Phi, psi and omega in degrees: 000126180274176185300319181297320180293322179296314180297320179297319179294319178296320180296317180295320180294320179296320179296318180295325181292332182274345184300313178301322179296316180296319181297321179293319182295327184272353181293125182294147177289144178296144180293150176299138185289340185224149170252128182271130188225148178248116172282131187289358169301328184296333178249008188299321181289348178279344177052054183278331188088158189305308186295317180291326176303315180296317180299315181295316180300315180296315181297329179284345179112000178283142174244002177221143178223159174240110189269167173253133183306314186293335176291317177293318179299318179298322178296317180292321178296332180277004177110354178286167180235161177297322179298319179293320179296318179294319178296322179298316176299313181296317181297331180262007176066034186239139176252132173277103186281328188202165177226145178262116179228170188223038176294139184270061182289343192266344194288162179284333183292115184298320182293316179296319181293324178296318177295323180295322178294320176297318179298314182295323178296314180297315180295320181294320177295323177296315180295320177302328180293339177250007176087015179271131188249006181222152172216138180289143180231081178275180181275048181298132182090351181229030180279344178229178178085217186280157169286136178272152173291116185294335176292322176291322177300319179296321177297319180291324177295320178299322179301316181283336172293322177293327172297321176297328175300325181282322187264340184083010180243115188268125174287127178257124185292113188260134177272127173242113186295335182273351190278154175290330181235148182055046181255353182233159178298322180301320181292313182291327177294317179299312183296317180298314181291317183292337178298332178068017182254134184293341181270001181303131179219156179239149180237112182247175191205136180307307182300312184290327176298319178287315183297322183272356175091359178289324183080157185287335179295338182295342178300333178298339182276350185265125179299139184301325178299339182281346186247111174252327182223145185218135181275125181257140174185195179208171181220151182280164179271349189274353182237129177302148184306317185288349180252000179292146175236170178305322183294344181274352179295142179230173179300150173304131180094346179266003178236208186241009180295139179283074189290325180301314179294318179299312184296325176295324177291323183288328186308132182237113181299340184279330181196154178294142173268134179279117176260114184249118183282117183234107174227163179226046192272118181297334177295320179289324180298335180279351181263170177298136185299318180294322177299317179297315180296317179295319178296320179301314180293317180297320181293321179291319178297320178296319182294332184262005179302133177084356178270102184234000000 
């Protein structure tokens, strides 16, 4: 073997030795399992108004928010426009992931339900104007009284999902633990599946899962494609579940909910799950709004440490 052949062999061997290193270096990092979002209920008692809510969330470090329909409506009634609201979101680097609305789409009364569909259409078109693609669909109007026929509820849910096909804003079936209807995971799963619509999604909540008796382990029964956004909070040990109120919700980690186990169940390898912090705590409302928003983000990051 001459000198040229020896050098060529050494070069090839060196190149082969570097290939595994190169392959490792070029491997993309796994996506973050969660997107951190601020539900504006958390700042609701501060009465900031739509534009200031976005500013505070952005300054605290949030890049996603969950707005309330009536806050946006008040802004528009005051002379603002959807174009201005959308620009404000973009300028602050914030995406409106979902909206909290209360149309009575679920009720037995045909006239009330017809008005609710008109309301939902108007609200969805408004949300589409600011780039928001989801709206919560709880059992508004059916939290008391008779139990509804879940097959009829599924038909009504399909109706508003078809409305979502038109507007581009998908109604997410929301569980309310205190409600007479749609208070358990079994109920929302049945309605979502029975609707037969591919866009069916469910919206659950730490507090409501505990309050309604389903428990956090029930999340394991829900298929991952059904969960895009999830409400984060915690609850104290000093109050029985059936006596808890919205005002008793606390930051994640400040209560006794088994959040680590829950978050591992929620994690979806296919896409990040949006964790939206939703509390209505009067103690927080008495504090500076930016401090509350910053604390909310820090508490969620702490709760999700090690969940990869």
